[in-house]
C-alpha positions, 0 to 999 in steps of 0.5 A: 331612425329612433322613434321615442315615445315622448308625449308626456314631456311635450305636455309637461315642458315649456317651449323654449323662449331664451335669446341668445346674445350674439356677441360676433358674426356667426361663421358663414352668415356672409354667405347667406345668399348661398344658402337653402333655408329649412325649416324643421320640426321636432325629430326631423331628421337633418341628415342621416348617420353615414350619408355623403357630406353634401351640404354644410349647415348652420342653425339660425334658430332653435336646436338640434342634436347631433347622435348615435344609435347605439346597437341596444336601441339608446342613442348618444347625443355628442353635440348640442347645435344652438344658433350660429354653430355650423356642422356637417363636416363629416370625415372622409366624405361621410356623416358618422353621426346623424342630425335631427331638430331638437325642437318645433321651429328650428330653422337651418341654413344648408350651403352646398359644399362644392361651393363653399370648397371652391370660394374657400380656396380663393377667399382666406377669410372663408377659410378661417371661418371654417377652420374656426367652426371646425375647431368650435366643434371640436372644442364642444366634443372635447368639453363633453368628453372631460364632463363625461369622465367626471366622478357624480351625476351631480357633477355632470349636471352641474357642469353642463348648466354652466356651459349650456348657460354659457353658450346660449348667453355669450359669456358667463350667465347666472340664468337658463332657460333649457333649450332641450327636455331633460331626456335629451340632457340625459342621452347627452350626459349618459345618464337616465332621466330619473338620475338628472332629475335627482341631480337636479333636485339635490342641487337645488336642495344645496342651494347651488341652484333655483329652479323656476318651473320645468326649464327655467334655472338660476345659477346661485353658487357658480363655484360650487357647480365649477369645481370639478374644474378647479380639481380636475386642472389644478396647478400646483407650483405652476405645474400640473400635479402628476398623478399616476394613472389608476384604473377603476371599475365604473359602477352601475349607479354612475350611469344609471 
């Protein structure tokens, strides 16, 4: 596990108070009697990388981060887990990423995998819920991959704001209280903390967002933040325009 000096972040950033709107029952919520509840502090490990998949998990409250530690000591956060998200599926019987709580007071429900496997074999509804939860996790990972492929840091940060606001509110929203620190955002988007802060400042100067304190953000111009999506998925005459693949060298400024 990587130990980071984040005392400055804790001292200057407010506690997350955003209340997520639940639009439907969360997967596995009906199986709460099978779960053991775990209350975690910030940075507390939920499971290790390469550990066996003995349990599946659901976030009840708070936030967790799924990440991998790089050889150079840096980390890449591949998923931000919010209330209702189910995780811990693994592959070939092992977890290929570690998971830890991102804020104090995070509560996680832990379900025995063997019990859920047995129930899924006999109950189509439970099997469907597990399948849907796994598909949602893959969808979040695909969205991250697409976002990391954007050209500028400002585009990446803008797209992140749109998606995290949507996830927290259960639909499109113009208000967001960031549930994680800028350090976590940087590790999620493969940027530096300074680049994330600079991108937020640039979006503010352009009138695209309004910063209210350290973590509260109001989205003023959704179209500007979504412009990257429109460019990437533009359709002309009912078909996606064919463009030859052109490899380019990544400049250090893309990920500084």
